[in-house]
C-alpha positions as CSV (number, residue, x, y, z in Angstrom):
1,M,-60.3,-14.0,44.0
2,I,-58.9,-10.7,43.2
3,P,-56.1,-10.7,40.7
4,T,-52.8,-9.2,42.1
5,P,-50.5,-7.5,39.8
6,D,-47.4,-9.5,38.9
7,N,-44.3,-7.4,38.8
8,T,-41.9,-10.1,37.9
9,D,-41.7,-9.0,34.3
10,W,-40.7,-5.5,35.5
11,Y,-38.0,-6.8,37.7
12,I,-36.6,-8.9,34.8
13,G,-36.7,-5.9,32.5
14,F,-34.9,-3.7,35.0
15,A,-32.3,-6.3,35.6
16,L,-31.6,-6.8,31.9
17,A,-31.5,-3.0,31.4
18,F,-29.0,-2.7,34.2
19,I,-26.8,-5.4,32.7
20,V,-26.9,-3.8,29.3
21,I,-26.0,-0.4,30.8
22,V,-23.0,-2.0,32.7
23,V,-21.8,-3.7,29.6
24,V,-22.0,-0.5,27.6
25,V,-20.1,1.4,30.3
26,V,-17.4,-1.2,30.3
27,I,-17.0,-1.1,26.5
28,V,-16.9,2.7,26.5
29,G,-14.3,2.6,29.2
30,L,-12.2,0.1,27.2
31,I,-12.5,2.3,24.1
32,L,-11.4,5.4,26.0
33,A,-8.4,3.5,27.5
34,L,-7.3,2.3,24.1
35,A,-7.8,5.8,22.6
36,S,-5.5,7.1,25.3
37,R,-2.8,4.5,24.5
38,I,-3.1,5.3,20.8
39,S,-2.7,9.0,21.5
40,N,0.5,8.4,23.5
41,Q,1.9,6.1,20.8
42,A,1.1,8.7,18.1
43,R,2.9,11.4,20.2
44,D,5.9,9.2,20.5
45,A,5.8,8.4,16.8
46,A,5.6,12.1,15.9
47,G,8.8,12.6,18.0
48,G,10.5,9.8,16.1
49,V,9.5,11.3,12.8
50,D,11.1,14.6,13.8
51,T,14.3,12.7,14.8
52,V,14.4,10.9,11.5
53,R,13.8,14.1,9.6
54,A,16.7,15.8,11.4
55,Q,19.0,12.9,10.6
56,T,18.0,12.7,7.0
57,T,18.4,16.5,6.5
58,S,21.9,16.3,7.9
59,L,22.8,13.7,5.3
60,K,21.7,15.7,2.3
61,S,25.2,16.8,1.3
62,G,26.7,13.4,2.0
63,V,24.4,11.6,-0.3
64,G,25.6,13.5,-3.3
65,Q,29.2,12.7,-2.4
66,V,28.5,9.0,-2.0
67,N,26.8,9.0,-5.4
68,D,29.7,10.7,-7.0
69,S,32.1,8.3,-5.4
70,A,30.0,5.3,-6.5
71,I,29.9,6.5,-10.1
72,R,33.7,7.0,-10.1
73,I,34.3,3.5,-8.7
74,L,31.9,2.1,-11.3
75,H,33.8,3.8,-14.1
76,M,37.1,2.7,-12.8
77,A,35.8,-0.9,-12.5
78,R,34.7,-0.8,-16.1
79,V,38.1,0.5,-17.2
80,L,39.9,-2.2,-15.2
81,R,37.6,-4.9,-16.6
82,K,38.3,-3.6,-20.2
83,A,42.0,-3.6,-19.5
84,A,41.9,-7.0,-18.0
85,T,39.9,-8.7,-20.7
86,G,41.1,-6.6,-23.6
87,T,37.5,-5.9,-24.9
C-alpha cells in the first residue's frame, strides 16, 4: 500500500487560525467602539468644564461679599451672645 498524505491536521490548523483571527477582529472592533464612546464623553465633559469655569468666574466678586457678610453676622452673633449671657 502506498501511504496517502493526511491533510486533516492542516484543515484543523486552518480552522483554528480562522477562529482566532475572527475573535481578534471582534475584540479590536469592540475596543474601537468603546474608544469612540470615550472620546464623545470626554468631549462632552470638556464642554461641561468650560461651563463650570464660566459660572465660577462670574462668582468671583460675589464670594468676597458673602464672606464679608458671614464675618459680620458672626461678629454680631458673638456680641448678642455676650449681651444675652453677660459674659
